[in-house]
N, C-alpha and C positions, 0 to 999 in steps of 0.2 A: 504494500500500500504506500502511495506517495506521501510525502510530508504534508502537501497541501490537503490531500484527502483526509489524512489523519487529523489535521488541524480543524477541518470542517466538521468532522465527527465529534471532536472534543467540544467545539463551540456549540453544536447542536445539542449534545448531551447536557452541557452546562445550562442551556436555555430551558430545556425540558425538566431537568432534575431539580432545578432551583426555583421553579415557578416564576420565571422571569416574565413570561407572557402576562401573568396575572398582575405583576407589578407594573409592567409597561401599560397595560390597559387602564389601570388605576391612574397612573400619572397623566396619560393622554386625556382621560375623562376629566380630571381635575383642571388641567390647563385649558381644555376646550370650554368647560363651563365657566371659567373665570377670565377668559380672554377680554371680555367686556362686560360691564355690569348688566347690560341689557342684551346686546346682540349675541354675545357668546353663549349665555345660558339659553336664550331663545332658540338659537340654531341647534344647540345640543338637545333641547327638549323636542324639537321637531324631528331630529334624527331618531331619538329613542322611541317616539310614539308615531313614527311614520308608518302608515298603513301599506303593507307590501302589496295589497291588491291594486294599488295605484300603478304599480309597475306593469300590470297587464291591462291597463285602461279603465280602472274603476277604483272604488274605495275612497276612504277619507281618513283623516287623522283620528286616532282613538287611543285611549289610555288603557284599554282593557280588552284582552282577547275574548273574554266572555260577553262583551257587550258590543259586538259588531266590528271588531278590527283585528286583522292578522298583522299586528305591529312587530317592529323589530324587537321590542321589549318582550312581547309574547313568544316570539320565535326563540329567543335566547333563554329566558327565564323558565318557560313552561315546556318547551320541546327539547332544546339542546341540553339543558341542565338535567334532564331526566337521565342522561348517560352518566353524569357526575354522581348523582344519587344512587344510580345502579351500581357503580363501582364501590361506593361507600357501603351499600347493602351487601355486596359481595364479600367485603372484608369482615363485616359483622357476621354473615352467615358462616364463612369458613372458621371464624374464631370460635363459634359455638359447636361446630362439628366435633366428633371424637378426635382427640389429639390436638384440637385447636387451643388457642391461648386462653379462651374463656370456658373451655369445656370442663376443666377441673375447678369447681366452685371453691374448694378449699384454698387452692393456690391463687385464684383470681379474686378472692373475697375482699382483700384489702384495697386493691385498686378500684373494685366495683363500688365499695362504700365511699372511697374517695371521689368517685365519679358523681355519686349522689350529692356530696358536698359541693362539687364543682357546678352543679345545676341549681341546687337549693340556695346556696350562698349568693350567687349573682342575682337570682330572681328576687330573693328577699331584700337585698340592698336596693335593687331597682324599685320595688314596690314601696318600701319604706320611704325612699327618697321622693317618689311621686306623691305620696301622702303628705310628706313634710313640706313639699313645694306647693301643695294645694292643687296639683294638676293630675290627680289620679284618674279622673274621668277622661281627660284628653290623652294621657300617655300610658295608662295602665296596661293597654293591650301589648305594649312592647316588652313585657317582662322576660320573654324568652330570648331576646336579642343578645344579652351578655352571657347567656349560658353556653355559647358555642366555643369550640376550640379549633383553630385552623391547624390541622395535623401536619401538613407538609412543612409549613414554616416553623412550627413548634419543634418538629423533629430536627430540622437543621440547626436551630438555636441550641437545643438540648445537646447535640453532638459537640458543639463548640464549648459549652459550659462544663459538661460532665466528662467528655472524652468518649471515644468510640468503644462500644461494647459495655458501657456502664449500665448496671441494672436499673438505674433511674430512668434510662431511655425506654427500656422495656415496660417499666411501670407506667410511664407517660403514655406510651402507645396503647397499652391495655386500657388505660383510663379513657383515651381518645376514642377507641373503638366503641366502648360502652357509651360514651358521649354521643357518638354518631347514631347509635341505636335509639337512644332517648330523643335525640334531635329529630329523627325521622318520625317517631311517634308523636312528638309535640306538633310538628308541622301538619301531620295528618289529622290530629284530633282538634287542636285549638285554632288552626288557621285555615279554615275552608275557603275556597275561592268564591263560593256562592252558597245559597241555601242548599243544604245537603239533601240529595235525592238518593236514599240508600238502595232503592230498587236497582239502580245501575250497577251496584257492586255485585249483583248476580252475574254480570258479564265478566267481572274479575274472576269469580269462582270458575266460570266456564273456561276462561283463558288459562288459569292455573291447571285445570283438568287437562286441557289440550297439551300444555307443556309437560305434565307428568306422563301423559300417554306417549308423547314424542320421546321422552327419556326412556320409557319402558321398551319402546321399539328401537332403541339405540340410534336415535338421530344425533349425530355427533357435532354438526356445525351449529355454532351459536347464532348464526344469521337466521336460521329458521325460527329459533325461539324469539328473536327480536321482531321479526317481520310478521309473525302470525299471533302467538299469544301476547307478545310484547305490545304490539299496536292495539290489540283488543283491550289489554289492561289499561294502557295509557288513555284510550278513548273513554273507558268506563270511569276512570278517575275524573277525567275532565267533565263528563256529563253528570257525575255524582256530586260535583262541587268540591271534591277533595283536591288538594293542590296537584295539578297534573304532572309536575316535576317528579312526583313520587310514583308515577304510573308504572315504571318498570320494576319497582322493588318486589312486588309479589312474584314476579317471574324468575328472579334470581335463584331461589331454591330449587327450581325445576331443571336447571341446567346440570348436565352430568359433571361430576366433580371427582377428584382423586382422593377425597377424605384425608387430605393433608394440607396444613396451613403453613407455608414457608414465609408468607408475608410480602407485602408490596415492596418493601425495601430490601428484600433478600436477593443476593446475587445468583443463587443457584436454583431459582424457581423454574420448574418445568412448565411447559405450556401444552401438555398432551391431552388435557381434558377441556371440554367446552367452556367451563367456568373460567379457567385460567387463560384460555385462548381469547375469551371475550375481554378480559382485563388487559392482556398483553396487546391486543389489537387497538383498543380504545384509549389506552393510557396516555399516549402523546396527543391524539386528537382532543381528548378532554382538557389537556393543558391549554390548547388553543381556544377551546370553548370557554374556559375560565378567563382567558384574556378578553374574549368578547363580553363575558358576563361583567367583568370589571369595567369595561368601556361603557356598557349600557347602564350600569348601576352606580358607579362611583363618582359621577359628575355632579358634585354639589358645590354651591358657591361657598367660598371660605368664610363668608359672613353668616353662615347658617348655624353658627353656635347657638344653642338654646338649652333649655332645661333637659330636653331629651338627650342632648350630647353628654351632659354631666351624669345623668342617670346611667347611661350605657357604660361610660368610662368608669364610674364608681363600681358598677356591677362587675366589670371585667377586672379592673386593677385592684379592687379591694375585696369584693365578694368571692371571686374565683380562688385566689390563694388562701383566703380565710376559710372558705368552705371546704376546700380539699384538705387543708392542714387539720382543721378541727375534726372533721369526720374521720380522717385517718387516725388521729390520736385517740378518738373515741373507740374506733375499732380495735386498737391495740390495748386500751385500758379495760374496756368493758366486755369485749369478745375474745380477748387473749390472742388476737391475730398478730402476725409479725410482718415486718418489712423484709424484703429480700436481703440476703447477705451482701454487704457492701453499701447498704443504704442506712441513713438515720434521719431524724426529724429535720435536720438542716437541708437535706436533699429534697424532702417533701415540700418545704417552704419555697425553695428555689423553683422546683418543678411547678408549683402552683402559679408562680410568677410567669414562667414560660407559657403555661396554659392560658394565660390572659390574652394571648394573641388569637383573637376570634374572628378574623377578617371575613373570610369567604361566606361561611354560613350565617354569621352575624349580619352581613350585608343582605343576604337572601331573606332572612327572617324580617329585616327592617321593611322590605317591600311587601312581605306577606302580612305583617302586623298592621302596616299603614299603607294600604294599596293606592290611596289617592295622593298623587304628587302635591307637594306643598311644604310649608315651613316645618311641620312636625316630622314628616318623612325625611326631609333633608337634615334635620337636627339629629335624629337617631342614626342616620347614615354616617354623619360626621363622627359620632361616637364609635361606630364600627371601624371607620378609617383610622381613628386615633389609636386603635388597638395595635397598629404597626409600631407604636412606641414601646410595646411590651418588652422587646429585647433590652431596652435601656434599664427597665426595672429588674429584669431577669439577671443581666450581668451585674447590675449594682448590688442586688441581694446576694449573688454568688460571692462577690468580693467582700461584702460585709460579713458574711457567714464563713468565709475561708474555704469556699469550695473551689478546687482546682481540677482541671481536666486530668483524668486517669484513664489510660488505655488498658482495658481488660482483655485477657486472652480469650479465645473461643470457648474453652471449657468453663471458665469462670462466668462468662457472660451467659452461657447456656443454663447455668445452675439457677439463675434468678427465677425463671418461670417455666423451665423445662424445654426451652427452645432458644436458639440463638437470636432470632429476630421475630417480631410480630408485625403484622401489616396494618396499615391504616391509609386513609386518603386525606384530602383536605378536610 
């Protein structure tokens, strides 16, 4: 391989593996929306809510795919992001399969309880703050925004702080997988797109049945599962009023799998089964989708700071580390659970600060909680964007608590949770 080709591959891998497209999309959106106090934000808003039907000779601007418009926002948030949540669901599903990182409840109990703290803590801080500011009615629906953890970015920061192979990284990823599962449930239950029509979920059941039948008859290509039961399930979610971005989630367990979880960040993961082939094929395209997602959702005017901004940031930067730390300590004191070898409470505190980076899902929940564009939506989006400051508090807490990077060997890293790596997505 030529040096130029090798250099191209290194650059490409760097872009995909470090979520650079997500960062670039965010930066472009922020610059675009702030080019001019009026023109910049207006042109950005027209782009986001541009009705794609106009490209074929009809349509009109609309802010909602459910109300007459196939907009850019709807295409990205409701259709393309379904692939992102499908990969998240894949990681959760593999984690609970036999041999997966969450299959042994005794080993996974401590991070699972820490996960509850990482959800309850931010939500409680947000809601208490909304009451204290006297804006509970206007802002209360955003309680789930600071509950998110952006796994890819958190993983990168954790490696720099703790060192490659440190058990705190496995702990964080286990916590993040469980956080993904809770996040999917929260979106489905608490943030419907419209009035829920449960009868349409019968079509989801039919789709799952078709997927299981295909699996029984040894249909190996993941494309058939996406194109037939996947499309049916997405359509049923859309018609039922449940967020359509979750539409592929029920189909994931029907894909043939190898009953082995090596994880998204593992180097030796095979792709011989449909479930892993699905992830392997879509992993890089989903990074591009996340770039589009950031471009479509991160364009807020920098003057959009408001009560919602502070509620989200307090939830993330205060509620997340407090919740994770207190719930983990409670699990150790009252349930006699233990931390993995090589970890102590200082690592848990720093890990909670790392988990405060909630960008991707926090931004998504912002639009789900407050679907109408305006000052409230922009203020909570600004809070999600400010979670990019989490590395500052994470590195700061690591320095204060004397945490230094330590490289663990493969055997020692494996002893933490019974496997060398666990998987997660954004």
